[in-house]
C-alpha positions in Angstrom: 99.7 83.6 179.4 96.4 85.9 178.7 94.3 84.0 176.6 93.2 86.4 173.6 89.6 87.3 173.0 88.0 87.3 169.5 88.3 91.1 169.1 92.4 90.8 169.5 92.1 87.8 167.0 90.3 90.0 164.5 92.7 93.0 165.0 96.1 91.0 165.1 94.7 89.3 161.5 94.3 92.5 159.9 97.7 93.6 160.9 99.2 90.7 159.5 97.2 90.9 155.9 98.2 94.7 156.1 101.9 94.1 156.6 101.7 91.2 154.0 100.2 93.4 151.6 102.6 96.1 152.1 106.3 94.0 151.8 104.6 92.1 149.0 103.7 95.3 146.7 105.3 95.2 143.6 106.3 91.3 143.9 102.7 90.0 143.6 100.6 92.8 143.2 100.9 96.6 142.2 103.0 95.8 139.6 103.1 98.1 136.7 101.5 96.6 133.7 103.1 95.6 130.6 100.5 95.8 127.6 102.5 93.3 126.1 103.0 90.8 128.8 99.7 89.0 128.1 98.6 89.9 124.8 101.4 88.1 123.0 102.4 85.9 125.5 99.0 83.7 126.2 97.4 84.5 122.5 93.5 84.9 122.9 93.6 83.9 126.7 94.9 87.2 127.8 92.0 89.1 126.1 89.5 87.6 128.8 89.2 90.8 130.7 88.8 93.1 127.6 85.1 93.8 126.3 84.2 91.7 123.1 81.1 94.5 122.6 82.0 96.5 119.7 79.1 98.6 120.0 80.2 99.2 123.3 84.0 100.1 122.0 82.6 102.3 119.4 80.3 104.0 121.7 83.1 104.4 124.3 85.8 105.9 122.0 82.9 107.8 119.9 83.7 106.0 116.5 81.0 105.6 114.0 83.2 103.5 111.4 85.0 100.2 112.4 87.0 98.1 109.7 87.3 94.7 110.9 90.0 92.5 109.1 90.4 88.8 108.8 93.9 88.8 107.8 96.7 86.0 107.5 99.9 87.4 106.1 99.6 90.7 107.1 98.3 92.0 103.9 94.4 92.4 104.8 95.2 94.2 108.1 97.2 96.4 105.7 94.3 97.4 103.8 92.1 97.6 106.8 94.5 100.5 108.3 94.8 102.5 105.1 91.0 102.6 104.8 91.0 103.7 108.4 93.6 106.5 107.8 92.0 107.8 104.5 88.8 107.5 106.0 89.7 109.8 108.7 91.9 112.3 106.9 89.6 112.2 103.7 86.2 112.2 104.8 86.1 112.8 108.9 84.7 109.4 109.9 85.8 108.4 113.1 87.8 105.2 112.5 88.7 102.3 114.1 90.5 99.1 112.8 89.2 95.7 114.8 90.3 92.2 114.8 87.6 89.8 114.0 88.8 87.3 116.8 88.8 90.2 119.7 84.7 90.3 119.3 81.5 88.9 119.8 79.0 89.2 116.3 75.5 88.5 117.9 75.1 92.5 118.9 75.3 93.4 115.2 71.7 93.6 115.1 71.7 96.4 117.4 74.2 98.2 114.7 73.1 102.1 114.8 72.2 103.1 111.1 74.2 106.3 111.1 77.4 104.1 111.8 79.1 102.2 109.0 81.0 98.5 109.1 83.9 97.5 106.8 85.0 93.9 106.1 88.6 93.4 104.7 88.4 89.7 104.2 91.6 87.3 102.8 90.6 83.7 101.7 92.9 81.2 103.2 93.9 78.1 102.0 91.0 76.1 100.1 88.1 78.3 100.5 88.9 79.0 104.4 88.5 81.8 106.5 91.8 83.3 107.8 92.8 82.1 111.7 91.6 85.3 113.1 88.1 84.7 111.2 86.9 81.3 111.5 84.9 82.4 114.7 83.4 85.0 112.9 82.8 82.9 109.5 81.1 80.1 111.4 78.9 82.4 113.6 77.4 84.3 110.4 77.6 81.1 107.8 75.9 78.9 110.4 72.6 77.3 109.7 70.9 78.3 113.2 73.0 82.0 113.6 71.4 83.9 116.5 71.4 87.5 117.1 70.7 89.0 120.5 67.1 90.0 119.6 66.3 86.2 118.1 65.6 87.2 114.2 65.7 85.4 111.9 66.6 85.7 108.3 63.2 86.2 107.0 62.9 88.7 109.7 66.0 90.5 108.3 67.8 91.3 111.7 70.8 93.2 110.4 68.2 95.9 108.6 70.4 98.6 110.3 73.4 97.8 109.2 75.5 99.2 106.5 78.4 97.8 105.4 81.5 97.5 103.2 83.2 94.6 101.8 86.7 93.8 100.2 88.0 90.5 99.9 91.6 89.6 99.0 92.3 86.2 97.1 94.4 84.6 94.4 92.6 83.1 91.0 95.0 80.1 90.9 93.0 78.8 93.8 89.5 77.2 93.0 87.8 78.7 95.6 88.8 82.4 94.8 87.5 84.9 97.3 85.2 82.6 98.9 85.4 84.4 102.1 84.0 87.7 101.1 81.7 86.4 98.7 80.1 84.1 101.4 80.4 86.8 104.0 78.6 89.4 101.3 75.8 86.7 100.7 75.0 86.2 104.2 75.2 89.9 105.6 72.6 90.6 102.6 70.5 87.4 103.5 70.3 89.0 107.5 69.1 92.2 105.7 71.8 94.4 105.8 72.5 97.0 103.2 75.9 96.9 101.2 77.5 100.2 100.2 79.7 99.9 96.9 80.6 96.9 95.4 81.7 94.2 97.1 85.4 95.0 95.8 88.0 91.4 94.9 91.8 91.4 94.8 93.6 88.9 93.2 97.2 88.1 93.9 97.2 85.2 91.3 96.9 88.1 88.8 99.4 90.4 90.7 97.0 92.9 90.6 95.9 93.1 94.5 97.1 96.4 95.0 95.8 98.1 91.6 92.4 96.1 92.5 92.2 97.8 95.6 93.1 101.3 94.7 90.3 101.0 91.8 87.6 99.6 94.4 87.7 102.3 96.9 87.4 105.3 94.9 83.7 104.6 93.9 83.0 103.1 97.0 84.0 106.3 98.9 82.1 108.2 96.6 78.8 105.8 97.5 79.7 106.2 101.4 80.1 110.0 101.4 76.6 110.5 99.9 74.7 107.8 101.9 76.4 109.3 105.0 76.2 112.8 104.3 80.1 112.9 104.3 82.5 115.8 103.1 85.7 115.5 101.6 88.4 117.4 102.6 92.3 117.5 101.6 93.7 114.7 103.0 96.9 115.5 105.2 98.8 113.3 107.5 97.5 112.8 111.1 99.7 110.0 112.9 98.2 107.2 114.5 101.0 106.8 117.2 103.6 109.4 118.7 106.8 108.4 118.8 109.1 109.6 121.8 113.0 109.3 121.7 113.8 108.5 125.7 117.1 110.2 127.1 116.4 108.7 130.2 116.7 105.0 129.0 119.6 103.1 127.2 119.4 100.2 125.2 120.8 98.2 127.8 118.1 99.1 130.3 116.4 95.7 131.4 113.0 97.0 130.1 113.9 98.0 126.9 112.7 95.3 124.4 115.4 94.7 121.7 113.4 92.1 119.7 111.7 90.5 122.1 108.2 89.6 121.2 106.6 90.1 124.6 107.5 90.4 128.5 108.1 86.7 129.3 110.8 86.7 126.8 112.0 90.0 127.5 112.4 88.8 131.5 114.2 85.3 129.6 111.1 83.3 131.3 109.3 82.4 127.4 106.2 80.0 128.5 103.4 78.4 126.4 100.5 78.5 124.7 103.4 78.9 121.9 101.3 80.5 118.8 101.2 83.5 116.5 101.7 85.6 119.1 104.2 83.7 120.9 106.9 82.1 119.4 108.8 78.9 121.0 112.5 79.6 120.9 113.7 76.2 119.4 116.9 74.8 119.3 118.0 73.2 115.6 119.1 69.9 116.5 120.5 69.3 112.9 120.7 71.3 109.5 122.2 70.0 106.4 122.1 70.9 102.0 120.2 68.5 100.5 120.9 69.9 96.8 124.1 68.6 95.2 125.0 71.9 92.9 126.8 75.0 93.9 124.5 77.8 92.6 121.2 77.1 94.2 120.3 75.8 98.0 117.9 73.3 99.8 117.7 73.2 103.1 116.8 70.6 105.4 116.1 70.9 109.1 115.0 69.4 112.2 113.5 71.7 114.7 113.6 70.5 118.6 110.3 70.8 120.2 111.0 68.6 123.3 109.4 70.1 126.5 107.7 73.2 124.9 104.3 71.2 125.2 103.9 72.3 121.2 102.6 69.3 119.1 102.2 68.4 115.4 100.5 66.0 113.1 101.6 64.9 109.9 100.8 67.2 107.1 100.6 70.5 109.5 102.9 73.7 108.9 105.6 75.4 111.1 106.1 78.9 111.2 109.1 80.2 111.2 109.5 84.1 113.0 112.0 85.7 110.6 114.8 88.5 111.3 115.9 91.3 108.5 118.7 90.9 106.9 121.7 93.4 108.3 122.0 95.1 105.1 118.8 96.0 104.6 118.3 97.3 108.0 121.3 99.7 107.0 119.8 100.5 103.9 116.6 101.4 105.9 117.8 103.3 108.6 120.7 105.0 106.5 118.1 106.7 103.9 116.0 107.8 106.8 118.9 109.6 108.4 118.5 107.3 111.7 121.8 105.4 111.2 123.3 107.4 114.1 120.3 106.7 116.5 119.7 103.3 116.0 120.4 102.3 119.6 118.3 105.3 120.4 115.3 104.3 122.8 112.1 105.1 121.4 108.3 104.7 123.5 105.5 104.4 120.7 102.2 105.2 121.7 98.5 105.2 120.1 96.7 108.4 120.0 93.9 106.7 119.7 92.4 104.3 122.3 91.7 101.9 119.5 94.8 102.2 118.0 97.0 99.3 118.6 100.9 99.7 118.4 102.5 96.6 116.5 105.4 96.1 118.8 106.3 96.4 122.0 107.6 99.4 123.5 110.2 100.7 124.6 112.3 99.9 122.0 114.9 101.0 119.9 114.8 102.2 116.3 117.2 98.7 115.2 115.0 96.6 117.4 111.4 97.5 115.9 113.4 97.6 112.1 115.1 94.7 112.2 112.3 92.1 113.9 109.3 94.1 113.7 108.9 95.7 110.2 108.7 94.1 106.7 111.0 96.7 105.3 111.6 94.2 102.1 107.9 93.7 101.5 106.1 95.2 98.2 105.5 99.0 98.0 102.2 99.9 97.5 101.5 103.4 95.0 99.4 105.0 98.1 102.1 104.8 101.0 104.8 106.3 98.4 102.2 108.7 97.5 102.2 109.5 101.1 105.7 110.2 101.6 105.8 112.8 99.0 105.0 115.4 101.4 108.2 114.7 103.5 110.7 114.7 100.4 113.8 116.6 101.0 113.0 119.0 98.4 110.4 120.1 95.3 112.1 117.8 92.6 112.3 114.8 94.8 108.7 116.0 96.1 107.5 115.6 92.5 109.4 112.4 91.4 107.7 110.8 94.3 104.2 111.8 93.5 104.3 110.8 89.9 105.4 107.4 91.2 102.1 107.7 93.8 99.8 108.8 91.2 100.6 107.7 87.8 100.1 103.5 87.6 102.4 102.5 84.8 105.2 104.8 85.8 105.0 102.7 89.1 104.9 99.6 88.0 108.0 100.6 85.5 109.9 102.3 88.5 108.7 100.0 91.1 106.7 97.0 90.9 108.7 95.4 87.8 111.7 96.2 90.1 110.8 94.9 93.1 111.9 97.6 95.5 111.3 97.6 99.0 110.7 101.3 100.4 114.2 101.9 101.2 115.3 101.2 97.8 112.4 103.2 96.5 113.4 106.5 98.4 117.2 105.6 97.1 116.3 105.2 93.7 114.3 108.8 93.8 117.1 110.5 95.8 120.0 108.7 97.3 122.5 111.5 97.8 120.2 113.2 100.7 118.8 111.9 103.7 114.9 111.5 104.1 115.0 112.7 107.6 111.8 114.6 107.5 109.7 111.4 107.4 108.3 111.0 110.9 109.1 107.4 112.3 105.7 107.3 112.9 104.2 106.9 109.4 106.7 104.2 108.4 105.5 101.8 111.7 101.6 102.9 110.3 102.1 102.4 106.5 104.8 99.1 106.9 103.5 95.6 107.7 104.6 93.9 110.9 106.7 91.2 109.8 104.5 87.8 109.5 105.6 84.3 110.3 106.2 82.4 107.4 104.9 79.0 107.2 106.3 75.4 105.7 104.9 72.1 105.4 106.3 69.8 108.1 108.2 67.2 106.3 108.4 64.6 108.8 105.7 62.2 110.4 104.6 63.0 114.3 104.3 59.5 114.5 107.8 58.7 114.1 109.2 61.9 115.6 106.9 63.7 117.7 109.6 65.7 119.5 111.0 67.0 115.9 109.6 69.0 113.1 111.2 68.8 109.9 111.5 71.7 107.2 112.5 71.6 103.5 113.2 75.2 102.2 114.4 76.2 98.7 116.6 79.2 99.5 114.6 82.0 97.3 117.1 84.4 95.2 115.5 85.8 92.3 117.5 87.9 89.3 115.3 90.6 88.1 115.6 91.9 84.5 117.2 95.4 84.1 117.8 95.7 87.8 121.2 96.0 89.7 119.7 94.2 92.7 119.2 90.5 93.3 115.8 89.9 95.2 116.7 87.3 98.2 113.7 85.5 100.6 114.0 87.0 103.8 113.3 83.9 105.9 115.0 81.3 103.6 118.5 83.3 103.8 118.1 83.6 107.6 117.5 79.9 107.9 120.8 79.3 105.3 122.9 81.6 107.8 121.8 79.3 110.9 122.9 76.4 109.2 126.2 77.9 108.2 126.9 78.9 111.6 125.7 75.5 112.8 128.5 74.2 110.8 131.2 76.1 111.8 131.1 79.3 109.9 131.7 82.4 112.9 130.6 84.8 110.4 127.7 83.5 108.0 126.8 85.7 105.2 124.9 84.0 102.5 124.4 85.8 99.4 126.2 88.7 101.4 123.7 89.3 104.1 124.7 89.0 107.3 121.7 88.3 110.3 121.5 89.0 113.8 121.5 85.2 114.5 121.5 84.9 118.4 118.9 87.3 118.5 118.1 89.9 120.9 120.4 89.8 124.1 122.0 86.5 122.3 118.6 84.6 123.7 118.8 82.5 120.5 122.5 81.6 121.0 123.1 77.8 120.1 121.5 77.9 116.9 117.7 78.2 118.0 115.0 80.0 115.6 111.5 81.3 117.0 108.8 78.9 116.1 104.8 78.0 116.3 102.6 75.0 114.9 99.5 76.0 112.8 97.3 73.0 112.5 96.3 71.7 108.8 93.3 70.0 107.2 96.0 68.6 104.7 95.8 64.8 106.3 96.4 61.5 105.6 93.1 59.1 105.7 92.5 58.0 108.9 92.6 54.0 107.7 96.3 53.6 106.3 95.0 50.6 104.2 93.2 53.3 101.7 95.5 54.2 98.8 96.8 57.4 98.3 98.2 59.3 95.4 100.7 62.3 95.9 102.0 65.2 93.4 104.9 66.8 94.6 107.5 68.6 92.4 110.6 70.4 94.5 110.2 71.6 98.0 106.2 70.6 97.2 107.5 66.9 98.3 107.8 68.1 101.7 104.8 67.1 103.4 104.8 63.7 101.4 108.1 62.8 102.8 106.3 63.0 106.0 103.5 61.0 104.5 105.6 58.4 103.2 107.9 58.0 106.7 104.7 57.6 108.7 103.4 54.8 106.2 107.0 53.2 106.1 106.5 52.9 110.0 103.3 51.5 110.0 104.1 48.9 107.6 107.2 48.0 109.8 104.9 47.8 112.9 102.9 45.1 110.6 99.9 47.2 109.7 98.2 47.0 106.4 99.3 49.9 104.5 97.5 50.5 100.9 98.7 51.7 97.5 101.2 54.8 97.9 102.2 56.2 94.8 104.3 59.9 94.9 104.8 61.6 91.9 107.8 63.8 92.3 109.4 66.2 90.0 112.9 68.3 89.7 115.5 69.2 86.9 118.1 66.7 87.3 118.6 63.8 89.1 122.3 64.4 89.6 121.3 68.0 91.5 117.8 68.5 93.2 116.4 64.9 93.6 115.1 65.5 96.9 115.8 62.7 99.5 117.2 60.6 97.1 118.4 57.9 99.4 115.4 58.1 101.9 112.9 56.9 99.4 114.9 53.5 98.6 114.8 53.2 102.1 110.8 53.8 102.8 110.5 50.8 99.3 112.2 48.7 101.5 109.8 48.9 104.5 107.0 49.4 102.2 107.5 46.7 99.7 105.3 46.8 96.2 102.9 49.1 97.9 105.2 52.0 97.5 106.0 53.4 93.7 107.9 56.5 93.4 107.4 58.4 89.6 109.8 60.6 88.9 110.1 63.4 86.4 113.3 65.0 85.7 112.7 68.1 83.3 116.0 68.8 82.0 117.5 65.7 81.2 116.1 65.5 78.0 115.3 67.8 74.9 111.9 67.8 75.6 111.0 69.2 79.4 108.8 66.6 81.1 106.7 67.5 84.3 104.8 65.8 87.1 101.5 66.1 85.0 103.2 64.3 82.2 104.1 61.6 84.4 100.8 61.5 85.7 99.0 61.0 82.3 101.6 58.3 81.5 99.8 56.4 84.6 96.1 57.1 83.8 94.6 53.8 83.7 96.1 53.2 87.5 95.1 56.1 88.7 91.9 56.2 87.3 91.4 52.9 88.8 93.0 53.8 92.4 90.4 56.8 92.2 87.6 55.1 91.1 87.4 51.2 92.8 89.4 52.0 95.7 88.7 55.6 96.5 92.2 56.5 96.9 92.9 60.3 98.1 94.7 62.4 95.6 97.4 65.3 97.1 98.6 68.0 95.7 101.5 70.0 97.1 103.7 73.0 95.4 103.0 75.8 92.8 99.4 76.8 92.6 99.8 79.5 89.6 100.9 76.6 87.1 101.8 73.2 88.6 98.6 72.6 90.2 96.6 73.9 88.0 98.1 72.0 85.1 98.1 68.7 87.5 94.3 69.2 88.1 93.6 69.9 84.3 95.6 66.5 83.5 93.0 64.7 86.1 90.3 65.7 84.4 91.4 64.5 81.2 92.7 61.5 82.7 88.9 60.6 84.1 87.0 61.9 81.0 89.2 59.5 78.8 89.6 56.4 81.3 86.0 56.7 82.1 84.2 57.6 78.6 82.7 60.9 79.8 82.8 64.4 78.9 85.4 66.7 80.1 82.2 68.7 81.7 81.1 65.6 83.3 84.9 64.9 84.7 85.4 68.6 85.7 82.4 68.0 88.0 84.1 64.8 89.1 87.0 66.3 90.2 84.5 69.1 91.5 82.9 66.8 94.1 86.4 65.1 95.0 87.7 68.5 96.1 84.3 68.7 98.2 84.4 65.6 100.0 88.5 66.0 100.7 89.6 63.1 98.2 91.2 66.0 96.9 93.4 67.9 98.7 95.9 70.7 97.9 98.5 72.3 100.1 99.8 74.5 97.4 101.0 78.5 97.2 101.7 80.9 94.5 
């Protein structure tokens, strides 16, 4: 056999590489890129190849206004989008919306003085930044913040930066709108110039929308003056194109029918699981824990075995909801899309900075059912924007009035808790609103958000199962024909009914696509991810704890007590563990009544359950009253044994009343003025001795 020389080997190697490349094209390389294959499947890890330089991005796309958002539930993102649209259509600004977690901020000192940055910032939890704003917040608030040119605060490195700020908060929380306040102070400290007031919206007072509308008008006036803008008549300019695809059917493999990303579409879901990429978890167990017929409270066990998801006692689990079939039908019907619900559509951004909020190609039905918050509250501004597409002049006049008249809007829409389809029906149900572009609905309706529940189990006791405790929401509105129903809790109730043998569950007259897109949730599954919380037990189990959790606010405390009972059973020393629980009646809604006895047996005298049954006597008794009855013991544990104090539940009433009662207890038991006692409680909060997991 002839011997191969070096040149022969090189030629053979080249031919081999070429052949391999040819036959693997489309399998290992040359694969058409799905924009949702990475960004939603792998969270932030997928953004590695994307520029994090906001100045480059603005220059490349010829933008002179960027609106950053820090959002937890989608409202701040919605406000940012609305500012961008209004800035473009009314004032000719070249706007872009930017997620705070997508960019770096050390180059803000090079921000051009002929451009403007807007910050729409929600405050989350106890004065914390939203998940996507953590890095930005830590950067601007850091003790040694370093900009690209090295300037210190005294040198005013941001002297070129013009900025606008609006915050979203809730006055029932102690740290009301702390994000926008702190960021505003920090930017001014570094020499930036604010345009307009730093606006604050108050969800606690129910005035968020009106606060936003009242703030933005004078802001636009000042911005127009500072940047030499000219106002013009606003006309609708779509951000997205929506194209009906005659070449595809809903059965095509590449069509998304509710799957959140390409991995899910192809049936090979993989982690990490997060707010962009849910784990389709089996529900191992579900049961009703109320003993009355007219109300429901669910206990569910979510199995996370093999998912690499983990949690710690006190964390939250996020449930990704599906809209009820009744509301999907209502929405598609009023828009004249009922007969086209399974038509395939492609949605594309008409601007390089526009981000389509769900994967496409998809169908009208899938977009509405799985991705759009169609049951959410409606803004006056959105109603006003739809007036131009009314089926006739009469309905146009009515929509314009609703959108422009604050009191009329309150009477017709807000007080009735109408969703957008119900608003359109209330104005004219006899006609189809088929002139409304689907693009404006995608732009004006928030992306449906996961709902967060305090985990009601201990990771020490059951690391592979997450417990949920959820009261099914249903609200009757005075003077309204409809009943407002919770989107996610009724979805969970349908899953529970299905698991218990009902082939066609319809809680409160609602049906759900509970088997999921292409039956991928069959076998009773629910999409979830875990969000870590700072609401935690002390690391030393011998440290006493006092917990206040009426109703479903007891959820995390079931996990706390479950964990301490396990520690006691294993021989660890466990400190005093007091739970103040409240409900209506001991025979109706005493959550986990039987379990507390078992935990008491494990914990012995260190565990004490103090119950307040509000309707078992003529005068209502709540947890704050029971707290007052145990004033001496509570104060002793806090003052002498440095017990941790926890509150979970309603922020607007209960949490505030409990805080006030604790101030009173400390004042009376320690013989100090109320003002001094308030300072003590404030100090407890700052040090983490007083912790809250509350909602409004």
